[in-house]
N, CA, C and O atoms as CSV, one atom per row, in Angstrom:
chain,resi,resn,atom,element,x,y,z
A,1,MET,N,N,0.849,-1.185,0.000
A,1,MET,CA,C,0.000,0.000,0.000
A,1,MET,C,C,0.891,1.245,0.000
A,1,MET,O,O,1.859,1.323,0.757
A,2,ARG,N,N,0.564,2.193,-0.835
A,2,ARG,CA,C,1.320,3.436,-0.917
A,2,ARG,C,C,1.094,4.259,0.349
A,2,ARG,O,O,-0.026,4.339,0.853
A,3,LYS,N,N,2.162,4.868,0.860
A,3,LYS,CA,C,2.064,5.599,2.127
A,3,LYS,C,C,1.148,6.818,2.070
A,3,LYS,O,O,0.665,7.255,3.114
A,4,ASN,N,N,0.892,7.383,0.889
A,4,ASN,CA,C,0.074,8.589,0.755
A,4,ASN,C,C,-1.386,8.306,0.445
A,4,ASN,O,O,-2.187,9.236,0.348
A,5,CYS,N,N,-1.744,7.037,0.289
A,5,CYS,CA,C,-3.049,6.710,-0.292
A,5,CYS,C,C,-4.251,7.195,0.511
A,5,CYS,O,O,-5.351,7.266,-0.038
A,6,HIS,N,N,-4.086,7.525,1.768
A,6,HIS,CA,C,-5.223,8.007,2.560
A,6,HIS,C,C,-5.163,9.514,2.805
A,6,HIS,O,O,-6.016,10.058,3.507
A,7,LYS,N,N,-4.181,10.182,2.244
A,7,LYS,CA,C,-4.078,11.628,2.404
A,7,LYS,C,C,-5.052,12.316,1.450
A,7,LYS,O,O,-5.210,11.879,0.310
A,8,PRO,N,N,-5.710,13.392,1.904
A,8,PRO,CA,C,-6.655,14.103,1.035
A,8,PRO,C,C,-6.023,14.584,-0.278
A,8,PRO,O,O,-6.669,14.535,-1.325
A,9,THR,N,N,-4.782,15.042,-0.230
A,9,THR,CA,C,-4.126,15.533,-1.444
A,9,THR,C,C,-3.956,14.404,-2.455
A,9,THR,O,O,-4.187,14.592,-3.649
A,10,TYR,N,N,-3.559,13.253,-1.981
A,10,TYR,CA,C,-3.371,12.085,-2.844
A,10,TYR,C,C,-4.712,11.667,-3.453
A,10,TYR,O,O,-4.783,11.323,-4.633
A,11,THR,N,N,-5.764,11.699,-2.649
A,11,THR,CA,C,-7.099,11.349,-3.132
A,11,THR,C,C,-7.528,12.293,-4.256
A,11,THR,O,O,-8.085,11.846,-5.259
A,12,SER,N,N,-7.275,13.583,-4.098
A,12,SER,CA,C,-7.609,14.558,-5.150
A,12,SER,C,C,-6.803,14.296,-6.415
A,12,SER,O,O,-7.342,14.340,-7.521
A,13,TRP,N,N,-5.516,14.024,-6.250
A,13,TRP,CA,C,-4.650,13.740,-7.396
A,13,TRP,C,C,-5.124,12.505,-8.148
A,13,TRP,O,O,-5.225,12.512,-9.375
A,14,LYS,N,N,-5.409,11.461,-7.413
A,14,LYS,CA,C,-5.844,10.215,-8.041
A,14,LYS,C,C,-7.182,10.402,-8.758
A,14,LYS,O,O,-7.369,9.891,-9.863
A,15,GLY,N,N,-8.112,11.129,-8.138
A,15,GLY,CA,C,-9.398,11.390,-8.771
A,15,GLY,C,C,-9.253,12.174,-10.060
A,15,GLY,O,O,-9.922,11.882,-11.051
A,16,MET,N,N,-8.371,13.180,-10.048
A,16,MET,CA,C,-8.118,13.981,-11.249
A,16,MET,C,C,-7.608,13.083,-12.379
A,16,MET,O,O,-8.116,13.138,-13.499
A,17,ARG,N,N,-6.626,12.276,-12.084
A,17,ARG,CA,C,-6.046,11.381,-13.093
A,17,ARG,C,C,-7.088,10.398,-13.613
A,17,ARG,O,O,-7.187,10.173,-14.819
A,18,ASN,N,N,-7.855,9.820,-12.712
A,18,ASN,CA,C,-8.855,8.838,-13.127
A,18,ASN,C,C,-9.934,9.453,-14.013
A,18,ASN,O,O,-10.339,8.843,-15.003
A,19,ARG,N,N,-10.404,10.650,-13.674
A,19,ARG,CA,C,-11.432,11.317,-14.491
A,19,ARG,C,C,-10.936,11.584,-15.905
A,19,ARG,O,O,-11.711,11.561,-16.861
A,20,CYS,N,N,-9.651,11.834,-16.027
A,20,CYS,CA,C,-9.092,12.208,-17.328
A,20,CYS,C,C,-8.654,11.017,-18.176
A,20,CYS,O,O,-8.510,11.167,-19.389
A,21,ARG,N,N,-8.438,9.850,-17.591
A,21,ARG,CA,C,-7.856,8.771,-18.395
A,21,ARG,C,C,-8.536,7.419,-18.322
A,21,ARG,O,O,-8.274,6.568,-19.172
A,22,LEU,N,N,-9.399,7.183,-17.343
A,22,LEU,CA,C,-10.031,5.867,-17.223
A,22,LEU,C,C,-11.468,5.893,-17.740
A,22,LEU,O,O,-12.351,6.492,-17.126
A,23,LYS,N,N,-11.685,5.242,-18.865
A,23,LYS,CA,C,-13.005,5.260,-19.500
A,23,LYS,C,C,-14.101,4.618,-18.662
A,23,LYS,O,O,-15.281,4.890,-18.885
A,24,ASN,N,N,-13.738,3.777,-17.709
A,24,ASN,CA,C,-14.749,3.119,-16.881
A,24,ASN,C,C,-15.140,3.932,-15.640
A,24,ASN,O,O,-15.976,3.483,-14.856
A,25,VAL,N,N,-14.554,5.111,-15.449
A,25,VAL,CA,C,-14.914,5.982,-14.331
A,25,VAL,C,C,-16.222,6.692,-14.695
A,25,VAL,O,O,-16.396,7.133,-15.832
A,26,TRP,N,N,-17.132,6.801,-13.738
A,26,TRP,CA,C,-18.480,7.299,-14.024
A,26,TRP,C,C,-18.511,8.678,-14.681
A,26,TRP,O,O,-19.413,8.948,-15.474
A,27,ASN,N,N,-17.556,9.556,-14.379
A,27,ASN,CA,C,-17.598,10.905,-14.946
A,27,ASN,C,C,-16.525,11.143,-16.020
A,27,ASN,O,O,-16.216,12.290,-16.344
A,28,TYR,N,N,-15.970,10.082,-16.557
A,28,TYR,CA,C,-14.952,10.199,-17.614
A,28,TYR,C,C,-15.473,11.015,-18.799
A,28,TYR,O,O,-14.738,11.831,-19.355
A,29,ALA,N,N,-16.713,10.807,-19.183
A,29,ALA,CA,C,-17.262,11.494,-20.364
A,29,ALA,C,C,-17.157,13.008,-20.248
A,29,ALA,O,O,-16.983,13.688,-21.259
A,30,SER,N,N,-17.259,13.549,-19.040
A,30,SER,CA,C,-17.195,14.994,-18.836
A,30,SER,C,C,-15.765,15.515,-18.705
A,30,SER,O,O,-15.548,16.726,-18.676
A,31,TYR,N,N,-14.811,14.628,-18.627
A,31,TYR,CA,C,-13.410,15.025,-18.431
A,31,TYR,C,C,-12.561,14.481,-19.577
A,31,TYR,O,O,-12.445,15.132,-20.615
A,32,GLY,N,N,-11.976,13.320,-19.413
A,32,GLY,CA,C,-11.153,12.740,-20.470
A,32,GLY,C,C,-11.913,12.566,-21.774
A,32,GLY,O,O,-11.375,12.809,-22.855
A,33,GLY,N,N,-13.162,12.146,-21.665
A,33,GLY,CA,C,-13.995,11.961,-22.846
A,33,GLY,C,C,-14.322,13.262,-23.553
A,33,GLY,O,O,-14.681,13.255,-24.730
A,34,ALA,N,N,-14.202,14.377,-22.847
A,34,ALA,CA,C,-14.446,15.697,-23.430
A,34,ALA,C,C,-13.129,16.359,-23.848
A,34,ALA,O,O,-13.103,17.535,-24.211
A,35,GLY,N,N,-12.036,15.585,-23.791
A,35,GLY,CA,C,-10.745,16.104,-24.230
A,35,GLY,C,C,-9.914,16.777,-23.155
A,35,GLY,O,O,-8.865,17.344,-23.460
A,36,LEU,N,N,-10.355,16.730,-21.898
A,36,LEU,CA,C,-9.587,17.362,-20.823
A,36,LEU,C,C,-8.460,16.437,-20.365
A,36,LEU,O,O,-8.618,15.219,-20.286
A,37,SER,N,N,-7.344,17.044,-20.072
A,37,SER,CA,C,-6.182,16.283,-19.617
A,37,SER,C,C,-5.554,17.019,-18.438
A,37,SER,O,O,-6.138,17.956,-17.893
A,38,TYR,N,N,-4.374,16.590,-18.059
A,38,TYR,CA,C,-3.686,17.222,-16.940
A,38,TYR,C,C,-2.219,17.418,-17.281
A,38,TYR,O,O,-1.689,16.816,-18.215
A,39,GLU,N,N,-1.590,18.266,-16.509
A,39,GLU,CA,C,-0.162,18.569,-16.645
A,39,GLU,C,C,0.615,17.256,-16.750
A,39,GLU,O,O,0.530,16.422,-15.848
A,40,PRO,N,N,1.378,17.056,-17.840
A,40,PRO,CA,C,2.117,15.789,-17.978
A,40,PRO,C,C,3.007,15.460,-16.779
A,40,PRO,O,O,3.146,14.293,-16.412
A,41,SER,N,N,3.604,16.471,-16.174
A,41,SER,CA,C,4.465,16.199,-15.022
A,41,SER,C,C,3.654,15.707,-13.823
A,41,SER,O,O,4.213,15.125,-12.893
A,42,TRP,N,N,2.324,15.940,-13.841
A,42,TRP,CA,C,1.469,15.499,-12.745
A,42,TRP,C,C,1.156,14.017,-12.805
A,42,TRP,O,O,0.389,13.513,-11.985
A,43,GLU,N,N,1.731,13.321,-13.753
A,43,GLU,CA,C,1.635,11.863,-13.732
A,43,GLU,C,C,2.287,11.362,-12.447
A,43,GLU,O,O,1.948,10.296,-11.934
A,44,SER,N,N,3.223,12.151,-11.943
A,44,SER,CA,C,3.882,11.862,-10.670
A,44,SER,C,C,3.183,12.638,-9.550
A,44,SER,O,O,3.036,13.857,-9.627
A,45,TYR,N,N,2.757,11.918,-8.515
A,45,TYR,CA,C,2.134,12.562,-7.365
A,45,TYR,C,C,3.063,13.599,-6.747
A,45,TYR,O,O,2.611,14.668,-6.339
A,46,ASP,N,N,4.335,13.299,-6.676
A,46,ASP,CA,C,5.289,14.229,-6.065
A,46,ASP,C,C,5.328,15.560,-6.807
A,46,ASP,O,O,5.444,16.609,-6.173
A,47,ASN,N,N,5.236,15.541,-8.122
A,47,ASN,CA,C,5.217,16.789,-8.900
A,47,ASN,C,C,3.918,17.568,-8.675
A,47,ASN,O,O,3.928,18.795,-8.576
A,48,PHE,N,N,2.804,16.838,-8.596
A,48,PHE,CA,C,1.524,17.477,-8.300
A,48,PHE,C,C,1.589,18.163,-6.939
A,48,PHE,O,O,1.185,19.316,-6.792
A,49,LEU,N,N,2.098,17.446,-5.957
A,49,LEU,CA,C,2.218,17.984,-4.603
A,49,LEU,C,C,3.128,19.211,-4.569
A,49,LEU,O,O,2.841,20.181,-3.868
A,50,LEU,N,N,4.210,19.167,-5.315
A,50,LEU,CA,C,5.140,20.293,-5.380
A,50,LEU,C,C,4.447,21.535,-5.955
A,50,LEU,O,O,4.653,22.643,-5.459
A,51,ASP,N,N,3.629,21.358,-6.994
A,51,ASP,CA,C,2.941,22.486,-7.631
A,51,ASP,C,C,1.743,22.994,-6.824
A,51,ASP,O,O,1.535,24.203,-6.726
A,52,MET,N,N,0.960,22.088,-6.251
A,52,MET,CA,C,-0.303,22.472,-5.617
A,52,MET,C,C,-0.228,22.582,-4.098
A,52,MET,O,O,-1.061,23.252,-3.486
A,53,GLY,N,N,0.752,21.939,-3.488
A,53,GLY,CA,C,0.821,21.920,-2.034
A,53,GLY,C,C,-0.231,20.989,-1.458
A,53,GLY,O,O,-1.050,20.432,-2.188
A,54,GLU,N,N,-0.201,20.827,-0.146
A,54,GLU,CA,C,-1.180,19.969,0.520
A,54,GLU,C,C,-2.574,20.575,0.406
A,54,GLU,O,O,-2.749,21.791,0.470
A,55,ARG,N,N,-3.552,19.706,0.237
A,55,ARG,CA,C,-4.943,20.155,0.150
A,55,ARG,C,C,-5.402,20.665,1.519
A,55,ARG,O,O,-5.359,19.922,2.500
A,56,PRO,N,N,-5.837,21.921,1.594
A,56,PRO,CA,C,-6.355,22.445,2.864
A,56,PRO,C,C,-7.650,21.730,3.265
A,56,PRO,O,O,-8.407,21.274,2.408
A,57,ASP,N,N,-7.892,21.638,4.556
A,57,ASP,CA,C,-9.117,21.014,5.059
A,57,ASP,C,C,-10.344,21.682,4.453
A,57,ASP,O,O,-10.419,22.908,4.361
A,58,GLY,N,N,-11.294,20.866,4.047
A,58,GLY,CA,C,-12.559,21.366,3.525
A,58,GLY,C,C,-12.509,21.851,2.092
A,58,GLY,O,O,-13.488,22.408,1.596
A,59,MET,N,N,-11.385,21.652,1.413
A,59,MET,CA,C,-11.267,22.133,0.035
A,59,MET,C,C,-11.047,20.960,-0.922
A,59,MET,O,O,-10.646,19.867,-0.521
A,60,THR,N,N,-11.322,21.223,-2.186
A,60,THR,CA,C,-11.130,20.227,-3.230
A,60,THR,C,C,-10.440,20.871,-4.420
A,60,THR,O,O,-10.345,22.096,-4.507
A,61,LEU,N,N,-9.961,20.039,-5.335
A,61,LEU,CA,C,-9.266,20.520,-6.523
A,61,LEU,C,C,-10.279,21.103,-7.505
A,61,LEU,O,O,-11.282,20.464,-7.826
A,62,ASP,N,N,-10.015,22.309,-7.976
A,62,ASP,CA,C,-10.935,23.021,-8.853
A,62,ASP,C,C,-10.178,23.581,-10.042
A,62,ASP,O,O,-9.060,24.079,-9.911
A,63,ARG,N,N,-10.816,23.490,-11.218
A,63,ARG,CA,C,-10.273,24.143,-12.411
A,63,ARG,C,C,-10.893,25.527,-12.509
A,63,ARG,O,O,-12.118,25.652,-12.519
A,64,ILE,N,N,-10.083,26.554,-12.582
A,64,ILE,CA,C,-10.561,27.933,-12.643
A,64,ILE,C,C,-11.381,28.163,-13.903
A,64,ILE,O,O,-12.468,28.739,-13.848
A,65,ASP,N,N,-10.858,27.713,-15.038
A,65,ASP,CA,C,-11.566,27.784,-16.316
A,65,ASP,C,C,-11.964,26.358,-16.669
A,65,ASP,O,O,-11.111,25.536,-17.003
A,66,ASN,N,N,-13.257,26.067,-16.594
A,66,ASN,CA,C,-13.727,24.700,-16.814
A,66,ASN,C,C,-13.617,24.210,-18.241
A,66,ASN,O,O,-13.886,23.039,-18.508
A,67,THR,N,N,-13.228,25.074,-19.168
A,67,THR,CA,C,-13.019,24.631,-20.545
A,67,THR,C,C,-11.595,24.105,-20.741
A,67,THR,O,O,-11.269,23.547,-21.789
A,68,LYS,N,N,-10.758,24.290,-19.727
A,68,LYS,CA,C,-9.357,23.851,-19.802
A,68,LYS,C,C,-9.111,22.727,-18.811
A,68,LYS,O,O,-9.902,22.505,-17.894
A,69,GLY,N,N,-8.021,22.031,-19.004
A,69,GLY,CA,C,-7.689,20.892,-18.163
A,69,GLY,C,C,-7.030,21.277,-16.855
A,69,GLY,O,O,-7.048,22.435,-16.435
A,70,TYR,N,N,-6.449,20.270,-16.226
A,70,TYR,CA,C,-5.800,20.418,-14.928
A,70,TYR,C,C,-4.333,20.801,-15.126
A,70,TYR,O,O,-3.485,19.944,-15.372
A,71,TYR,N,N,-4.050,22.088,-15.016
A,71,TYR,CA,C,-2.692,22.611,-15.146
A,71,TYR,C,C,-2.460,23.588,-14.005
A,71,TYR,O,O,-3.401,24.191,-13.490
A,72,LYS,N,N,-1.227,23.736,-13.622
A,72,LYS,CA,C,-0.883,24.555,-12.456
A,72,LYS,C,C,-1.567,25.924,-12.478
A,72,LYS,O,O,-2.121,26.353,-11.466
A,73,ASP,N,N,-1.532,26.609,-13.617
A,73,ASP,CA,C,-2.114,27.950,-13.702
A,73,ASP,C,C,-3.641,27.944,-13.776
A,73,ASP,O,O,-4.271,28.998,-13.692
A,74,ASN,N,N,-4.236,26.762,-13.932
A,74,ASN,CA,C,-5.688,26.667,-14.039
A,74,ASN,C,C,-6.316,25.925,-12.856
A,74,ASN,O,O,-7.516,25.652,-12.865
A,75,CYS,N,N,-5.519,25.599,-11.845
A,75,CYS,CA,C,-6.046,24.850,-10.703
A,75,CYS,C,C,-5.857,25.609,-9.398
A,75,CYS,O,O,-4.944,26.420,-9.247
A,76,ARG,N,N,-6.750,25.318,-8.466
A,76,ARG,CA,C,-6.679,25.902,-7.128
A,76,ARG,C,C,-7.367,24.935,-6.172
A,76,ARG,O,O,-8.098,24.036,-6.588
A,77,TRP,N,N,-7.120,25.138,-4.898
A,77,TRP,CA,C,-7.884,24.445,-3.862
A,77,TRP,C,C,-9.072,25.346,-3.561
A,77,TRP,O,O,-8.892,26.521,-3.244
A,78,ALA,N,N,-10.277,24.812,-3.655
A,78,ALA,CA,C,-11.480,25.628,-3.531
A,78,ALA,C,C,-12.449,25.044,-2.501
A,78,ALA,O,O,-12.475,23.838,-2.255
A,79,THR,N,N,-13.235,25.931,-1.916
A,79,THR,CA,C,-14.284,25.515,-0.991
A,79,THR,C,C,-15.449,24.946,-1.804
A,79,THR,O,O,-15.527,25.177,-3.011
A,80,PRO,N,N,-16.350,24.208,-1.160
A,80,PRO,CA,C,-17.533,23.727,-1.887
A,80,PRO,C,C,-18.336,24.872,-2.517
A,80,PRO,O,O,-18.869,24.712,-3.615
A,81,ALA,N,N,-18.430,26.013,-1.845
A,81,ALA,CA,C,-19.167,27.157,-2.407
A,81,ALA,C,C,-18.476,27.686,-3.660
A,81,ALA,O,O,-19.143,28.026,-4.638
A,82,GLN,N,N,-17.141,27.759,-3.639
A,82,GLN,CA,C,-16.402,28.193,-4.825
A,82,GLN,C,C,-16.597,27.201,-5.961
A,82,GLN,O,O,-16.784,27.596,-7.112
A,83,GLN,N,N,-16.553,25.928,-5.641
A,83,GLN,CA,C,-16.758,24.891,-6.659
A,83,GLN,C,C,-18.141,25.037,-7.286
A,83,GLN,O,O,-18.279,24.995,-8.508
A,84,GLN,N,N,-19.151,25.207,-6.462
A,84,GLN,CA,C,-20.518,25.321,-6.953
A,84,GLN,C,C,-20.675,26.553,-7.846
A,84,GLN,O,O,-21.336,26.492,-8.882
A,85,ALA,N,N,-20.071,27.658,-7.446
A,85,ALA,CA,C,-20.171,28.891,-8.229
A,85,ALA,C,C,-19.398,28.796,-9.535
A,85,ALA,O,O,-19.632,29.585,-10.451
A,86,ASN,N,N,-18.485,27.847,-9.632
A,86,ASN,CA,C,-17.641,27.705,-10.815
A,86,ASN,C,C,-18.176,26.656,-11.793
A,86,ASN,O,O,-17.522,26.369,-12.796
A,87,ARG,N,N,-19.315,26.095,-11.530
A,87,ARG,CA,C,-19.890,25.096,-12.430
A,87,ARG,C,C,-20.329,25.760,-13.726
A,87,ARG,O,O,-20.733,26.923,-13.735
A,88,SER,N,N,-20.248,25.015,-14.812
A,88,SER,CA,C,-20.620,25.576,-16.114
A,88,SER,C,C,-22.107,25.895,-16.193
A,88,SER,O,O,-22.511,26.730,-17.002
A,89,ASN,N,N,-22.930,25.250,-15.372
A,89,ASN,CA,C,-24.365,25.520,-15.404
A,89,ASN,C,C,-24.814,26.475,-14.307
A,89,ASN,O,O,-26.008,26.597,-14.037
A,90,CYS,N,N,-23.861,27.151,-13.676
A,90,CYS,CA,C,-24.169,28.083,-12.597
A,90,CYS,C,C,-24.691,29.403,-13.189
A,90,CYS,O,O,-24.112,29.943,-14.132
A,91,MET,N,N,-25.779,29.905,-12.626
A,91,MET,CA,C,-26.356,31.155,-13.100
A,91,MET,C,C,-25.797,32.319,-12.276
A,91,MET,O,O,-26.052,32.429,-11.077
A,92,MET,N,N,-25.034,33.180,-12.943
A,92,MET,CA,C,-24.485,34.378,-12.298
A,92,MET,C,C,-25.375,35.561,-12.677
A,92,MET,O,O,-25.720,35.743,-13.845
A,93,LEU,N,N,-25.737,36.354,-11.684
A,93,LEU,CA,C,-26.608,37.511,-11.910
A,93,LEU,C,C,-25.953,38.765,-11.351
A,93,LEU,O,O,-25.368,38.744,-10.269
A,94,THR,N,N,-26.059,39.859,-12.100
A,94,THR,CA,C,-25.495,41.129,-11.664
A,94,THR,C,C,-26.619,42.136,-11.486
A,94,THR,O,O,-27.446,42.340,-12.375
A,95,TYR,N,N,-26.627,42.759,-10.311
A,95,TYR,CA,C,-27.594,43.799,-10.003
A,95,TYR,C,C,-26.870,44.905,-9.253
A,95,TYR,O,O,-26.231,44.657,-8.230
A,96,LYS,N,N,-26.970,46.127,-9.766
A,96,LYS,CA,C,-26.303,47.295,-9.176
A,96,LYS,C,C,-24.820,47.039,-8.924
A,96,LYS,O,O,-24.286,47.390,-7.872
A,97,GLY,N,N,-24.164,46.422,-9.908
A,97,GLY,CA,C,-22.724,46.200,-9.839
A,97,GLY,C,C,-22.290,45.032,-8.985
A,97,GLY,O,O,-21.090,44.783,-8.867
A,98,VAL,N,N,-23.214,44.306,-8.385
A,98,VAL,CA,C,-22.884,43.145,-7.555
A,98,VAL,C,C,-23.226,41.883,-8.339
A,98,VAL,O,O,-24.365,41.702,-8.771
A,99,THR,N,N,-22.234,41.012,-8.519
A,99,THR,CA,C,-22.442,39.754,-9.227
A,99,THR,C,C,-22.342,38.600,-8.242
A,99,THR,O,O,-21.357,38.463,-7.516
A,100,GLN,N,N,-23.388,37.769,-8.233
A,100,GLN,CA,C,-23.437,36.600,-7.360
A,100,GLN,C,C,-24.157,35.478,-8.099
A,100,GLN,O,O,-24.802,35.703,-9.123
A,101,THR,N,N,-24.035,34.270,-7.562
A,101,THR,CA,C,-24.820,33.170,-8.094
A,101,THR,C,C,-26.282,33.377,-7.713
A,101,THR,O,O,-26.597,34.102,-6.769
A,102,SER,N,N,-27.160,32.731,-8.460
A,102,SER,CA,C,-28.588,32.820,-8.120
A,102,SER,C,C,-28.827,32.255,-6.717
A,102,SER,O,O,-29.689,32.753,-5.992
A,103,ALA,N,N,-28.076,31.225,-6.330
A,103,ALA,CA,C,-28.217,30.659,-4.976
A,103,ALA,C,C,-27.805,31.679,-3.913
A,103,ALA,O,O,-28.445,31.778,-2.866
A,104,ASP,N,N,-26.731,32.440,-4.183
A,104,ASP,CA,C,-26.300,33.470,-3.232
A,104,ASP,C,C,-27.340,34.581,-3.116
A,104,ASP,O,O,-27.595,35.085,-2.022
A,105,TRP,N,N,-27.942,34.965,-4.247
A,105,TRP,CA,C,-29.003,35.974,-4.193
A,105,TRP,C,C,-30.173,35.452,-3.367
A,105,TRP,O,O,-30.738,36.190,-2.560
A,106,SER,N,N,-30.538,34.194,-3.559
A,106,SER,CA,C,-31.630,33.604,-2.773
A,106,SER,C,C,-31.306,33.646,-1.285
A,106,SER,O,O,-32.143,34.029,-0.468
A,107,ARG,N,N,-30.087,33.251,-0.944
A,107,ARG,CA,C,-29.648,33.264,0.450
A,107,ARG,C,C,-29.708,34.688,1.003
A,107,ARG,O,O,-30.156,34.902,2.129
A,108,HIS,N,N,-29.256,35.659,0.211
A,108,HIS,CA,C,-29.269,37.066,0.607
A,108,HIS,C,C,-30.689,37.547,0.947
A,108,HIS,O,O,-30.887,38.356,1.853
A,109,LEU,N,N,-31.663,37.030,0.201
A,109,LEU,CA,C,-33.054,37.424,0.400
A,109,LEU,C,C,-33.776,36.572,1.450
A,109,LEU,O,O,-34.924,36.842,1.800
A,110,GLY,N,N,-33.085,35.538,1.947
A,110,GLY,CA,C,-33.713,34.653,2.920
A,110,GLY,C,C,-34.708,33.692,2.296
A,110,GLY,O,O,-35.661,33.258,2.942
A,111,LEU,N,N,-34.475,33.363,1.030
A,111,LEU,CA,C,-35.372,32.470,0.297
A,111,LEU,C,C,-34.742,31.089,0.130
A,111,LEU,O,O,-33.561,30.900,0.421
A,112,ALA,N,N,-35.519,30.145,-0.329
A,112,ALA,CA,C,-35.009,28.811,-0.637
A,112,ALA,C,C,-33.926,28.921,-1.705
A,112,ALA,O,O,-33.958,29.831,-2.534
A,113,LYS,N,N,-32.974,28.002,-1.686
A,113,LYS,CA,C,-31.793,28.043,-2.555
A,113,LYS,C,C,-32.120,28.283,-4.036
A,113,LYS,O,O,-31.424,29.053,-4.698
A,114,GLY,N,N,-33.145,27.651,-4.553
A,114,GLY,CA,C,-33.462,27.767,-5.982
A,114,GLY,C,C,-34.474,28.831,-6.334
A,114,GLY,O,O,-34.895,28.908,-7.489
A,115,ALA,N,N,-34.878,29.645,-5.397
A,115,ALA,CA,C,-35.960,30.602,-5.637
A,115,ALA,C,C,-35.623,31.613,-6.729
A,115,ALA,O,O,-36.411,31.802,-7.656
A,116,VAL,N,N,-34.471,32.262,-6.635
A,116,VAL,CA,C,-34.112,33.277,-7.638
A,116,VAL,C,C,-33.904,32.622,-9.000
A,116,VAL,O,O,-34.318,33.170,-10.021
A,117,TRP,N,N,-33.264,31.451,-9.019
A,117,TRP,CA,C,-33.065,30.715,-10.280
A,117,TRP,C,C,-34.431,30.460,-10.933
A,117,TRP,O,O,-34.601,30.689,-12.130
A,118,ASN,N,N,-35.396,29.986,-10.145
A,118,ASN,CA,C,-36.731,29.712,-10.684
A,118,ASN,C,C,-37.399,30.982,-11.208
A,118,ASN,O,O,-38.076,30.947,-12.236
A,119,ARG,N,N,-37.217,32.083,-10.519
A,119,ARG,CA,C,-37.801,33.348,-10.965
A,119,ARG,C,C,-37.275,33.747,-12.340
A,119,ARG,O,O,-38.043,34.139,-13.218
A,120,ILE,N,N,-35.975,33.646,-12.515
A,120,ILE,CA,C,-35.370,33.991,-13.814
A,120,ILE,C,C,-35.903,33.059,-14.900
A,120,ILE,O,O,-36.230,33.509,-15.998
A,121,LYS,N,N,-35.991,31.763,-14.597
A,121,LYS,CA,C,-36.511,30.795,-15.571
A,121,LYS,C,C,-37.971,31.076,-15.930
A,121,LYS,O,O,-38.427,30.743,-17.023
A,122,LEU,N,N,-38.697,31.695,-14.994
A,122,LEU,CA,C,-40.095,32.068,-15.263
A,122,LEU,C,C,-40.212,33.382,-16.036
A,122,LEU,O,O,-41.316,33.806,-16.379
A,123,GLY,N,N,-39.077,34.025,-16.310
A,123,GLY,CA,C,-39.088,35.244,-17.104
A,123,GLY,C,C,-38.990,36.539,-16.316
A,123,GLY,O,O,-39.124,37.618,-16.893
A,124,TRP,N,N,-38.759,36.458,-15.017
A,124,TRP,CA,C,-38.606,37.667,-14.219
A,124,TRP,C,C,-37.342,38.402,-14.649
A,124,TRP,O,O,-36.375,37.780,-15.089
A,125,THR,N,N,-37.352,39.724,-14.522
A,125,THR,CA,C,-36.125,40.487,-14.745
A,125,THR,C,C,-35.169,40.217,-13.572
A,125,THR,O,O,-35.601,39.784,-12.503
A,126,VAL,N,N,-33.892,40.470,-13.776
A,126,VAL,CA,C,-32.923,40.289,-12.699
A,126,VAL,C,C,-33.292,41.191,-11.530
A,126,VAL,O,O,-33.256,40.760,-10.378
A,127,GLU,N,N,-33.646,42.447,-11.820
A,127,GLU,CA,C,-34.000,43.380,-10.743
A,127,GLU,C,C,-35.147,42.851,-9.896
A,127,GLU,O,O,-35.067,42.842,-8.668
A,128,ARG,N,N,-36.202,42.415,-10.547
A,128,ARG,CA,C,-37.359,41.886,-9.819
A,128,ARG,C,C,-36.983,40.622,-9.039
A,128,ARG,O,O,-37.397,40.451,-7.892
A,129,ALA,N,N,-36.209,39.748,-9.656
A,129,ALA,CA,C,-35.851,38.467,-9.040
A,129,ALA,C,C,-35.009,38.650,-7.777
A,129,ALA,O,O,-35.155,37.897,-6.814
A,130,VAL,N,N,-34.123,39.659,-7.785
A,130,VAL,CA,C,-33.211,39.812,-6.634
A,130,VAL,C,C,-33.653,40.880,-5.634
A,130,VAL,O,O,-32.972,41.121,-4.637
A,131,THR,N,N,-34.782,41.512,-5.899
A,131,THR,CA,C,-35.268,42.521,-4.933
A,131,THR,C,C,-36.589,42.117,-4.288
A,131,THR,O,O,-36.988,42.707,-3.283
A,132,THR,N,N,-37.268,41.128,-4.845
A,132,THR,CA,C,-38.540,40.674,-4.285
A,132,THR,C,C,-38.257,39.669,-3.174
A,132,THR,O,O,-37.713,38.593,-3.422
A,133,ARG,N,N,-38.626,40.025,-1.963
A,133,ARG,CA,C,-38.320,39.169,-0.814
A,133,ARG,C,C,-39.279,37.996,-0.686
A,133,ARG,O,O,-38.890,36.926,-0.217
A,134,LYS,N,N,-40.520,38.183,-1.097
A,134,LYS,CA,C,-41.493,37.093,-1.016
A,134,LYS,C,C,-41.832,36.630,-2.410
A,134,LYS,O,O,-41.831,37.421,-3.354
A,135,ALA,N,N,-42.123,35.344,-2.543
A,135,ALA,CA,C,-42.500,34.795,-3.847
A,135,ALA,C,C,-43.802,35.429,-4.305
A,135,ALA,O,O,-44.673,35.775,-3.506
A,136,GLY,N,N,-43.900,35.567,-5.618
A,136,GLY,CA,C,-45.154,36.097,-6.129
A,136,GLY,C,C,-45.031,36.945,-7.311
A,136,GLY,O,O,-46.035,37.442,-7.821
């Protein structure tokens, strides 16, 4: 058994590699199957660790630009909230110069997580969706 196999950083490294190269991994189609790859030097865990450092508690490996692969300049350790906001299907809304996810706007208004998203899908303007405190 490899000495690093239970470390969070090693788990992130292994998951990244598997998503990009193993066709039998459940999410391969969205990564390797979509043409995404990783830094060739990251074939070695030690090189990955040297570039990224140890994974901080509560964080996971995130690609800053989801159209690009896993490379030092495109990766960071991110919180679950950062990961969620960085999804390709995340709805970002700007009102009075403030840009947030629809979930963050909902939270700001004290509404259910999907409330603002649903309002926009129903055809509400951004202003109405992020300023109306009660549904309706």
